[in-house]
N, C-alpha and C positions, 0 to 999 in steps of 0.2 A: 565395769568401771564407769562411774558417773562423774560428770564434771559440772560444776555450778558456778554462777557468777555472783560475786558479793561486793558490796561497796568497800573500798579501801583507800589507797593513796591517791593523790591527785597529780595530774600532769601540769595543770595550770593553776597558779596561785588563787585560792579561794573558790575553785570550781570543783564539783564532784567528779569522781572518776570511778573506774572499775578495776578490780583485781580478780582475775579468773582463779578460782579455788578448786582444788581437785580432791575428791574423796572416793573411797572404795564403797561399792554398793553394800558390801557385807558389814560396813561400819568399822572395819579395822583390819590390820594385816596380822595373820597368825605368826607367832614367834617361831622362826625356823631353828633347826639345831645349830649349835655353835659351829663356827667356821673351823675348817681343818686344812692342813697342808696336804698337797697331793702326795700320796704315799702308796706304796705297793704292799699289799698284805702278803704275809709269808705263804708260800705254797705248801701244799700238803706234804708230809714227810715221804720222801722217796719219789715224788712226782717230778717230772722234768718241767722246766719253765721255758717254753718255746719262744716267748717274746719277753721283752724287758719293759719296764715302766717308761724309759726314755723313748722307746720305739712307739709306744701307745701315744705318748704326748705329741711326738712328731706327727703321727697320723691324724691326731685331732686338731693340730694347729690350723689346717686349711678350713676347718668347719667354722662357719660364722653364725653369729646370732643374726637371724634374718632382718630384725628391726634395727639393731645397732650397727650392723655391717662391719663387725670386728670379730677377730678370732675368739672363740670361747676360751681358749687357753690364755690369750693376752688379757681378756676381760676378767680372768680369775673365776670363771664359771665352772671349771673342772675341779670338783671338790676332792674326790678320792678315786684311786684306780686300784682295783683288786685283781690279782692274777693267780689263778689256781689251775695249773696244767694248761690245757687248751682253752679254758674259759677266762674271759676278761669281763669284769664288772666295772662300770663307770658311773659315778654319781655326779650329776650336773646341778649346779645351783642356779635356778631361774631368777630373773629380776623381780617378777611379781607372781603371786599365786594365781593359778588359772591362766597362765600365759597362753595367748592364742597361737603362739608359734611352737608350743610344746611338741606336738606330733612331728613337725618338720625338723626340729632339733634332734629328736629321738631317732628319726630315720637317718639323718646325716651322720650322727655319732655311730650308730649301728653299722652303717655302710663303710665308714672310714676304718673302724677297728676290725671288722670282719674281713677286710681286704688284706690284712697282714698274714704272712705265712705262719702257720702253726696255730692260728686261732680257730677253734671249732665252734665256740658259742660266745655270744655277747649279751650281757645284761646291762640295761640302762635304767637308772633310777634317778629321781629328782628330789631336790629340796629347794628352799627359797633363801635368797640372800637376806642378811640381817639389815637393820636400819643403818648401822654404821657402814656396812659394805656398800649399800646403795648410795649413801652420801659420798663415799669415796669414789664410787664409779661415776656419779654425776660430775663431780669436780674434775675428774680425769678427762671426761669427754667434753664437758661444757663450761668449765671454769668454776670459779668460786660461787657457791649457791647464794652467798650474801650479796652478790652483784646483780641480782635479778632486776630487770628493768623497772624503773619507777620506785625503787626502794626509798628514795628520798621524796617525801610528799611535796616538797616545794619546787624542786628542780627537775622532777621526772627522770627520763632516761639519761639525761646528761650526767646524773650521779650514779647511774647503774651500768648494766652491760651495754656495750655499743651494738648497733645493728650490724651484723657481720657483712651484709651485702652492700653496705655503704662505705666499707673500707676501701681505700685506694688500691690495695693489692688483692682484692677479691677476684677470683676467676669466674664467678657465676654471672651469666648473662641474665639480667632481669627484664622480663617483657611484661609491660602493663597493657592489658587488653581492655579497651574503653569503648563506650558508645554514648551518643548524645541522648538517646531515649531507650526505653525498655522495649522488649518484643522483637529485637532484631537478631536474636540468636547468639548474643555475645558469650554466654556461659557455655553453650554447646560448642562454639568455635574454640573457646579456651580449652575445654576438656579434650576435644579431638586433636587439637594441635599439640597438646601435651603428650597424648598417647602416640601420635605420629613421630614426635621427636624421640620418645622413648624407644620406638621401633627402629630408630637409627642407632641404637646402642648408647644413647645419652642418658645421664642421670638427671631425672626431671622431677620437679616438685611444683605444687600449685598452692597458692594462698587464695582462699575464697574470701575476698574482701567485700563482697556484696552482702553486708551484714543483715540487711532487711530481707533480701531475696535469695538467701543461700540455697544452692542447688548442686554444687560440685560433688559432694559425697554420693548423692543418688545417681548422678550422671556417670561417675566413675565406677559405681557398683562396689563401694567400700563396705565391707561386711562387719567391721568392728571399730570401736572408738579408739582414740589414741591411748597408748600405754603410758602410764605415769611412773617415773622413777625419781623419787625425792623432788617432786614438783617440776621435773623436766619432762616435757611431752615428747613422745616418740610418735611421729605421724604414721598413720596406717597407709598401706600401699595397695594399689590395684592396677592391673594392666601396666606395671612398671612405673607408675606415677605415685609419689607420696603427696598427701594433701592435709591441710588443716582448714577448718571451716567453723563458722558459728553454728553450723548444723550439729556439731558435736557437743555444744554447750546449751542448746535450747531444743525443745520439742519441735517437731516439724510444723505443728499448728500454733506455736507460741510466737506472738509478735515481739520483736525486739524494739522497745521504746526507749532509745538512748539518744542523748544529745552529744554534741561535738566532743567534749573532753572525754566522755566515756568511750566513744568510738575510737578516739585517738589512742587511748590506753590499751584497748583490746587489740587493735592492730599492731601496736608496739610489742605486745606480748606474743602475738603470732610470729613475729620476726625474731624475737630474742629468747623466749622461753621454750621454743621448739628446737629439738636437735635436728638440724637440717643436714649437717655434715657436708657442706659446700657442694651442692649439686651443680651440674653443668648449666642447667636452665632453671630459673624460678619464674613461673608464670603467675601473674596476679590478676584475678578476675575482679575488675572494678565495678562498683554499682553504676547504673546509668546516670548521666548528668554530670554536674560539676560541683558537687557538694563537699562537705567536710572531709570525707574519707579520701577523696582524690587529692585534696590539698595536703592532708597529713602524709600520705604516701609519697608525695613529691618531696617532702622534707626528709622522710626516712630513707628514700631510695633515689638520691639525686642523679645517679648515673643510669637510671632505668631507660629503656627504650619503650615508647608508647606506640601501640597499633590500634587504629580506630576501625570498629566494625560498623558497617552500614548495610542497608538493602538498596536495590537499584532505584527505587522510586525517589524522585526529587525531594519530596517532603522529608524523608528520612535522612537524605544526604545533607540537606540544609541544617537539620538539627545536629547531625553528627559532627559537623564542622565546629560547633561550639566547644565540644570536648577537645578538639585539636587546638583551638585558640586558647582554651584554658591552660593547656599544657605549656604553651609559649609563655603565658603570664607567670607560671611558677618555674620557669627555666627547665622544663622537660622537652626533649626533642621527639617529635613524631617521626617515626621511621617508615611507616607504611600504612596502607588501607587494605582491609579485607572486606569483600562484598559477599554477603550471605543471601540465600534464597534467589540466586541469579536466574535460574531457569528450572523448569520441570520437564522431564523427558517422558512423553507418553508411550503407550504400548507399541505404537507404530514407529517409534524412534524419532518423532518430531519434537523439537524443543519449543516449549511454550514459555514466554517471558511474562509470567503472571503479575509481577510487580514492576513492570517496565524494564528499561534498560539504560545503562550508562551512568547510574548514580555513583558507583564506586570509582569509575574512571574519571568522572568529573571532579570528585572530591580529591582524588590523588593528584590530579593535574593542578587543582587550586592550591593544594598544600605543597606541591613540588616534591612528592614522595612516590615511591613505587606502589603499584597495585599488586599486592603480594599474591592474591588469588581470588577466584570466584567460586563460591560453594553452591552446588545445585540444591534444589528443594526436593528431598526424597523422603518417603514415609519411614524408611529405615533409620534416618537420622533422628526423627522424633521418637520412634519406638525405642531405639537404643538409648536415648537420653532418659527415657522414663524407666527403663529396666536395667540400667548399669551395663549396657553393652555398646561401648563407643564404636562407631562405624570405622574409625581410623585404625582399629585393630586388624581390619582386613583390607589391605591396600589393593586387592584384586578387584574390588567393586568400583563403580564410577565415582562415588563420593569419597571412598577410602583412598583412591588414587589422587584425588584433588588435595586431600590433607597431606598425603605423603609428599607430593610435589611442593606444597607450601613449606613443609618442614625442611625439605632439601634446600629451597631458596633461602630460608632463614639461616640454616646451618652452614651453607656454602657461599651462596652469592652475596648475602648480606652480613657475612661474618665481619666483626669489627676489625679494623686494621691495627688498632692498639691492642697489644696483648698484655694481660695482667696475670701475675702469678703470686700465690701466697708467699713464696720464698723471697720475692723482691719487695723491699720496703723503701719508702721515700724518707730520707733522714735529713 
């Protein structure tokens, strides 16, 4: 699946913008067989029927589409069920041809049906949903397709779908990870903190808002692009973390030469055109500095918590405070500071503070916020980021334990006192 960017509607009157357009590499979607209702085929004459259609349906109900996180029965993906003695054949309608989750779905269906008493053999076949079925599925999961953000070229997303995380009753905690300058390890901190939170059993997603220096897909080890269902993006997942990034829309060596309105529109679509399904945490990897993207996200996500990443050296700490002061100007609250590259532990067990000491503590004290954690400088952190093996996936290591503790602090000690639920609405 390839995704391209093309000029389209504008978010600011008279200014150019961008609409992310999605197309199949094959140039089109093959027309699948017509839809059919779930039905049991007649058994052979004289053969006993050890299981019933309703039993098979009940067995399949716990099986979920790995990307949509919904029962394949509720999604209408179970097309036909055939029962012939001890053999059960199930036809499943996939959302897209060449679905990357096909093998996983097949194994889950096979296992669920084979566990039924009286089933001796299971056959699983696949077809593809029709265009109308995909449109209906998207509307059921994500709302009216005509409400895509930025439909109205004059008023932008105010005339389209609202940013779900900006709603007063959203239960998702949005964490903006910022830095005053590049090179302090902000993206690696974002990636590993997300993995550590997922390790606590939380549903975690990441938006790679560093449009010019996108790196989250590589650091997470994401192996495939987002799945597209009727222009709704299903974010890929790795290490329990779902993500969206400009890295899925541009080649790794392709520069993104966009101005403010185009960046604004792309970020808006990351938040509205992607099927996030209300995660527990949404981490946003901001670009370094205090430019257009940070200002746009402050408007999109007014209840977000900002965390500033710095290194121990005074020069980095002084620059990092500018990001914090920018947050105050746009009514975002800085909740904490994370110090990266705090020390290096030699083979003899001695800690060496290669970049000085005290920068993170000094910044936290000046901003009157907690120092959430101090991350050591270890080769495994760099190697893991390059090869998609986040160190936070193994909390038994020195650096893995640091990220696990930071995740605990965020999830327990710094848990908001105000509780928000989707079921509660302010009227």
